[in-house]
N, C-alpha and C positions, 0 to 999 in steps of 0.2 A: 671341373663342373661335375656334380653328382646328381643322381636321380633319386627322387623320394617318392615312394608309393604309400600314401597316407601314413606318414611318419607319426608315431604316437606323441601326445602332448607331454612335455617335460614335467616330471613329478619331482617336487622338492624333497631333499633328504631331511632328516630330523632337525639338523642344525641350520637349515636354510629356509628363508621365507620368500615365496614368490609374490611379487607385487606388480600389478599392471601399472604402466607408466602413461601411455596415451593410446586412445583408439584412433584408427584410421576412419575418418568420417567423410560423408558425401554431401553434396549440396542438398538443400531442403527448401521446399516451396514456402514453408512458414518462417524460414530464417534468412537464407541467402542462396541465390541461384547464380552467383558469379563463379562459374565452374573453375576458372584459373586459380582461384584461391584454394581449391581443394585437390584438383587433379588436372592433367592434360591428356587429351585423347587424340588418337589419330582417326582416320576416316573409317576404319574397320571396327571401331568400338563406339558404343552408344550408352549414354546414361539413362537409366529407367527411373524416373522420379517416383512413379507410383510404387514400384517394387523396392526402391532404394538399393538398386544394384547396378552393375555395369555389365552389359552384354557384349561379347566379343566374337567376331569371326576370326578365322585363321589370319595371323599377322596383325591382329588388333593389339594395340599397346596402350597401357596406362602408365603415365609418369606421375609420381607423387612428389616431385621437387617443388613443393608449394608451401604457402604460409601456414596452412592448417595441418598438413600431413608429413612434413619433413621433421626430423628429430634433431633438436638443438644439442649437439654433442657437448660443447664446453660448459654450458650452464649446468647440465647434469653432472659433468665431471667435477666442476668447481664447488658446487653448493650442495651436493648430495653424496650418499654412500654408494651410488651406482658405479660399478666397475665394468660390468658386462651386460649385454642385452640379448634378448631373444625376440624373434618375430614370428607370430602366429597369424595365419590367414584363413579365411573362409572362402573356398574356391570350389568350382566344379568344372572339370575338363582337364586338358593337358596344357601346361604353362612352362615358360622359362621365367624364373623370378630372379632379378638381380638386386643386390644391395650395393648402393653407390654412395661414395663420399664426395662432397664438393667443398673445397676449401674456400673460406670467405675472403682470404687475402688475395689468392691468385685465381679463384674460380676454376681451378683445375679439378677435373673429375677422375676418380679412381674407383675401379671395381673392387669391392671388398669381398664379396662372395656371390656365388650364383648356383641355383638349383633348378633341376627339371622336376616338375610336379605333375603327377597323374592322380586324379581324384574323381571317381565316378559318382560320388555322392556329395551333397552340399554339407560338408562337415569341416570342422576345424583341423588344421594341419600345422604342425611345428615345422617351420621352413628353415629358420636360422637359429642357432643356439650359441651361447657363450661368445658373442662378438665383443672383443676387448675395445672399448671406446677410447681408451687412453692413447691409442695409436693414431687418432684422427682429430682433425680440427674442422670447424664449420658445421655442416649438416650431413646427416645420413638420410637417404630416401630410397624408396623401392621403385623398380621399373618392372612391370608385369606384361609379358607378351604371350598371347594365345598361340598354341601350336596346332590347333585344329578348330573347326567350326563349333558353334553352339557352346561356347565357354561362358562361365559366369563368375564374376567377382562380387562377393557379398559384403566383405569387411575384413577387419584384422586389427591387430594391436601390437605395440611394443611392451615387453615386460622385462623384469630383472629378477635375479635370485641373489639374496643378500644373506650373508652369514650372521647369525645371532641378532637379527633385526627385530625390534619390537614394533609391531604395527600400531598405528593410532587406534586407541580404544575409545577415544572421545569423538564427539561430533563437531561439525562446523556449523555455526549459526549464520545463515544468510539474512542480513538485515536490509529491508527495502523501505525507504522513507517515501511517502507519497502524499500528494495534495491534489485531489480531484482529477486523477488521470486513470479513471476506471478501466478504459479499454486496454491500455498497456498493461496494467496490473493483472487483470484477469487472464490476459493472453500468456504473460510470463509465468504466472502461478500455475496455469494449466499445463504448460510445457514442463516446468520443474516437477510438478506432481506426477505427470505421466511418465517422464523419462528417468527421474531420479528417485522420487519418494515411493513409487510403485514398483521399482525394479529391485529384485532380491539382492543384487550386488552392491547397490548404493542406498537402499532404503534406510539403513541405520546410520548413515554417515552425515546426514544433514537434517536440520530443522530450519524453518523459515519464520521470521518475525516481520510482519507487515505493519509498519508504524503509520497510522492513518491520521495525518494532520488535518485533513479536511473533514474527517468523521462522516464520510459518505458511503463507505464500503459496507456491503452486506456480510454477514457471518460466513466464514469459510469452513466447510465440513471436512476438516482433516486435522487429526490430533497433532500432526507435525507442522502445521501452518497456524501461527498464532497471530490473530488480528488484534492490534493494540491501538485503541483510540487515544489520540494525544492532542494536547493544546498546540495550536499552530505557532510554533517557535522556529519555523523554517527548517531547512535541512540540518542545521546544527542541533536544534532541539529534537528533531525526529531521530537522527542517528544516535544521539546521546541517550534518548529514551530506550532505544534498542539495546545499547550497551548496558544500561541499568538492568533491563530484563535479563540479559545474559549473565550479568554479575550475580543476580539472584540464584543462578544455577551454574556458577562458574566451574564447578567440578565436572559438569557434563560436557563442556565444550573446550576444545583445544584452540580453535581459531574463530574469528569473526570475518565475514565477507560483507562489505558494504556494496550495495548495488543501487543505481538510480532507478526510478520508477518508469522513465520514458525511454528505455533502451530496448533493443532487440539483442538477445543473447542465446548462444547455443548451450544447452545444459551440459554438453561435454566439457565446457570451460570449467565448471565447478569440479568435475571429476578430475581434470588435469591439475587444478590447484590442490585438491586433496591428495592426489598421488605424489605430487612434488613435495608437499609438506611432510608426507609420511616418511620420506627418505632423506629429508633435509638434514645437513650437519648442524646447522645453527637453528636452535629452537626459537630464536627471536626474529627469524627472517620474515620479511613482508614481501608480498607479491602484488604488483600493480598490473591492472589490465589496460591494454592500449585502447584508444578510442578510434574507431573507424567511422567514416561519415555515412549517415543513413541514406542520403540521396546519391552518393557515389560510393557504393559499398566496398570498393577495392582501394579507396584512398584512406590512408592513415592520418588522422588529425594530429595525434601525438603519441609518443611511446615513452611516457614519463616526462617529468619537467623539473626545472630548477628555478629557484627564486633568488634573484640578485637585484633587489629593489624593484624588480619587475619580473613578469613571467617569461621564461625562456623555454619554449616547447622543444622537446628532443625528437629528432627524426620526423619532422612535420611533413605532411603532404606527400608521402611516398605512395606510389602505385604498387600495391603488394601483389599484383599479378606478375610482376617482373621478379625473377629469381635474384637478380642483383640487389634489389631492395630488401628482399627477405634475408639475404646474407648480410646486408648492411645493418639490419636490425639486430644481428648477432653480436655486433661490436658493442661492448658494454660501456656505458657512460655513467658518471655519477648522477644519481637521482635524489632530489631532496623531498619530492612529494609526488603523489599520483592522484589524479582526480577520483572522487568517490563514486564515479560511474561504475567502477569495479576496483576494489581494494581489499586485500586480505592481510590480516595481522593476527598474531597469536594473543590469546587472552592473558598469557602470563606477563605481558608488558603493560597491562592496564590494571587499575584498581579504582577504588572509590575516590582517590585523589588525583587521578590522571585521566580526566575526561575532556572533551572538546571545549572550546571557548564559545560563549554565546553570541556568535556573529549573526545569527539568523540564516543568511545565505552568503556565499562568497568568502573565500579565504580560510574557511574552516578546514578544508582539505589540505591547505598548506601549513597552517599553524600547528595542527595536531601532530602530524608526523615529524615536523621540524622540532617540536618540543620533546617528543619521545626519542628521536634521533637513532632509529634503527635502520639496518640495511634494507633497501628496497630494490628488487629486481623485476624485470619484465620477461615474458616468454612469448615467442611466436605462437600464435593460435590461442592465446589467452586475451580476449578482447570483448568489447561490446560494440554495437552499432548505435550511434547517437545522432540525433538531429544536429546539423551544423549549428555551432553556438551563435553564429551571426543571425541565423533564422529565429533564434529564441530571444533576440535582443529586445529589451524594453527600456525606456528612459529611467524607470525605477531602479534598474540594475546599477546605474551610476551612483545612487545613494549608498548602496551596500558595498560596492567596490571601493569607492573613495574613502569612506569612513573606515572600513575594515582594513584596507591597505595601510592607512595611517596608524591604526592600532597595532597591526601586526609588525610594522617597522619599528615603532617605539618599544615594543616588547622584546623583539628579537635582534635588532640591529643597532649595535653601539655606535656605528658610524653615521646613522641617520640623524642629521642635525636639524635644527629649527629652519635653517635656510633650505634644506632638502624638502622639508614638509611644505614650506611656502611655495617653492618652485613646482612641487608636485601638484598641488591643487590649483594654483593659478593657471598652469598650463591647460588644465581641463576646463575650468570655469570660463576662461576667456575664449578657448576654442569653441565651446558651445555657444557663447554669446556672439562671436564672430560669424557663426553659421546660422544666426537668427533663432537658435534653439534656446530661447530665453528661459522657458520652463525647465529644461534640462540643466541649464546653468544654475538656476536657483536650487535645484536638487543637489548639485555638487556643493553649493554653499551651505545648504542645510546639513549635509554630511559633515562638513568641516565644523559647523557650529555645534553639532551634537558630539563630535569628537572632543571639542574643547570643554564640554560639560563634564568630561571625565567618567571613570568607571562607575561612580555612584549613580549617575544618571542611567547608565546601561543596566545596572542591577535593578533599578526601580521601575523601569518602563514596562508597559504591557506590549509584548512583541506583536500581537495580533493587531492592536489598535495602531501602533506605529506603522506597521506595514500598510494598513488601510489609508493612513494619512499620506504616506509617500506615494501610493498609487494614485491618489487624487491630484497630486501636484504635477505629474508629468504629462507630456503629450501622449495621446492615445491613438495608436494605429487603428484605422477602420477600413472597411471595404469601400464604403461610399464617402470618399473624401471630397473636400471642397474644390480641388483643382483636378483637371483631367490628366490622366497618365498618358504620356506620349513616349514611346520607346526611343525614338530618335533623340529626344532631349536627355533621356537617361543615359544613352550611349555616349552622348557628347560629354556628360559629366565625368564618366569613367576615363575618357581620353584626354581631358583638359590638362594643359601644361602651362607653365610660365617660366620666364627667365629670372635670373637673380635680381636684376634691377626692378622688375615689375613686382616681385615678391616683397622687396624692402619697401617700395612705395606703398603697397597695399597694407603692410604692417604699420607704417607711419600714420596712415589715415584710418587705422583701426578697422580695416576691412570695409571701408566705406562709411563708417559711422561719423567721420569728420568731413565727408564729401558732400558738397552742396547737392540739393535734389536735382538740379538741372543736368548733372552728370550721370544720373541713373538712366537705365534703359526706359524708353517711353512707349515703344510700340507694343500694343496690347494683343496683337494677333498671337494665336496659340503657338505658331512655329517660331516666334521671335523670343527675345531674351528678357522680357519683362518678368517672366517667372521661369524657374529652373526645375527640373526633375533630378533628384539627387538620390544615390543609394542610401539605404538606411544605415548601413555600415560602411566604413572606409570613406566617409564623406570628408571634404576638405573645404576650408573657407573660400578658396578660389571658386568653388562651384556656385556660390551664391553672390559673388562680388558684383555690385552695381545692379543687381536684380531687386525687385520690390517684394517678391514672394518666392517661395520654394515648396515643392512637394517632396517630402522624404518618403521613399518607396521601397518596400520589401518585395523583390521580384518573385521570390519563391511563394510567399504567403499571399501575394497580391493585395497587400494592405499598405496604407500610408497615412501621413498627416501633413497638413499644410502649416506653414509658418509665414509671418509677415515681418518685414523690416521695421524696427522701432528704435529710434535714438533714445527715447525716454527709458525704455526697458534696459537698453544696453548700459547707459550711464548709471542706472541704479545698481546693476550687477557689478560694474566697475568699482563703485564706491563701497559696496559690501565686500568685495574682494580685498580692497585696500584695508578696510577695517579689520577683517579677519586675519590678514597678514600681520598687522600690528599686534593683535591679540595673541597670535602664536609666538611672536617675538618675546612677549612679556611672560606668558604662562608656560612655555614649552618645557623647561627643565623640571618644574614641579609636576606637571602633567605626566611627563614620561615616567617619573618615579612612582606616581600613583598607580599607573597602569601596571607597572612591574610588581609593585607591592601587593596588589589585589589579585594577581594572576592565580596564586594557589587557592584563594577563596572562591574564585569564579570558575574553577575547573574541578570542583569537588562535588560529591554526591549530594550533600546537604543543600548546597546552593541550587543545584539543578532540580531536586525534588520540589523545592519551594517555587522555583521559577516556572516549572512546568505544571504546577498544581496537580501533582500525580494523584493525590488523594481524591481529587475531583474527577479525574478521568480513568481511574482504576476500574 
């Protein structure tokens, strides 16, 4: 162990380039206050939110073995030119600083280096230099212990020195597609402007393109933030409009970053993406951001995903406060797509003939990267916080999900047969009908009917008008619903079970639609079974079996809608389902070929400029 007295900052030689890799960041009241995602403190250290510092008494300790502040050794080794790292810190006082390696396979901790630091001023100190990362696996992290009272930690960063490295001279374009979510947009724009665009070290690295599908935002007074009013063609149309704007200045931008409008994000994430791509070995590398839950900010919804006739989330529902799960995130899996809540890809892999497909919403984030077929990786600390998808559910989503999944499968999957298509939609339409959600079932059937009309119909329709039509078809969650909400009933639905014999009996009588009325619950008292309260998501046909009514309820938003048992509506849906199944049997081979043949036409710039009526909204 050696002692450092304000060690000077490392200066690069003429043939070396010094590149910052990632900052050490602290919790922030505007972004996230789950401290265990950033640092772990003992009783003699305290986080000062106002000053964005950590104050330490003697024996106060900060552990940075966390999601945001550990260093992912193997991904930097495998995908970048980084061979060694340095660590610089902003400290005041006397400290013992340890650099520790934790192996993701064994969770064994090894001391890499240790220094004693004495610094009487709040200034930057070079603590560790030329650490060879090829010797380690898993994570590197810092442990800082105060050796006297009145010590202060302000920040720090990891950096590298690379021989003959060309820094990125181009910018990254951050594209945000929005529709009437002004509060989120203005908050994120203000953060990006304050921390990235107005900071000397990052001001020339980014420009922001806000694609306003709702055409409701006011002008933004910043030359690096471009407000583009756009026809409402959904997320597909919004992000494609952003790509077109970037292609107009393709020589200015090395990468595009897609970002959702309704997320919370730390601007540090953009800097980490930029830094990683600066030293990446593969110029076609894509980086996906993980989605963390907004209502449980330490829970990871997914860390990339794959599509195998259905969505398979990778590393779902992890508690990222636990270092074991942070290490588990380091185990790399094959990723076929990443949600567009945060997704970075190089401009060199796109051109005027490689644009997204006009899905409106849903499946565009799967189809586009699957077609381009480039490597996607994720990194700890590169993420957004997003409202849980179940909280955003609306029956309208069923239309886009079912239609677009059928289109995506016929375009991309040779093994997806006509029987697969029939089984796929029948499962969903009948499930909705079994659950008395007859409007939702009809939306699924409308999705199949529109799929059967082929790509020519998709090219000709007005996406705004179609979206309005679908919105009118579905059940609408409201605050003042017809049936009273009783939590006990809701809890009963969550816990409801049945044995195999009962399940087969229920299926044979079509979840009660063949059952005589005398066998339905008759007691109208609120606490009895004549009506049920069912979760808006993860509902099951057994939840409504033998009840006459049901309230579907979103516990988070405290909204719901009521449904009523109807034999007539059920059998109309059943007959439509049979008719559409027969139509698929007859039309499927020709339809599949049409969708494939028209794919190049519907993903090129000429189509999109006409579809978006860019001349009208320029």
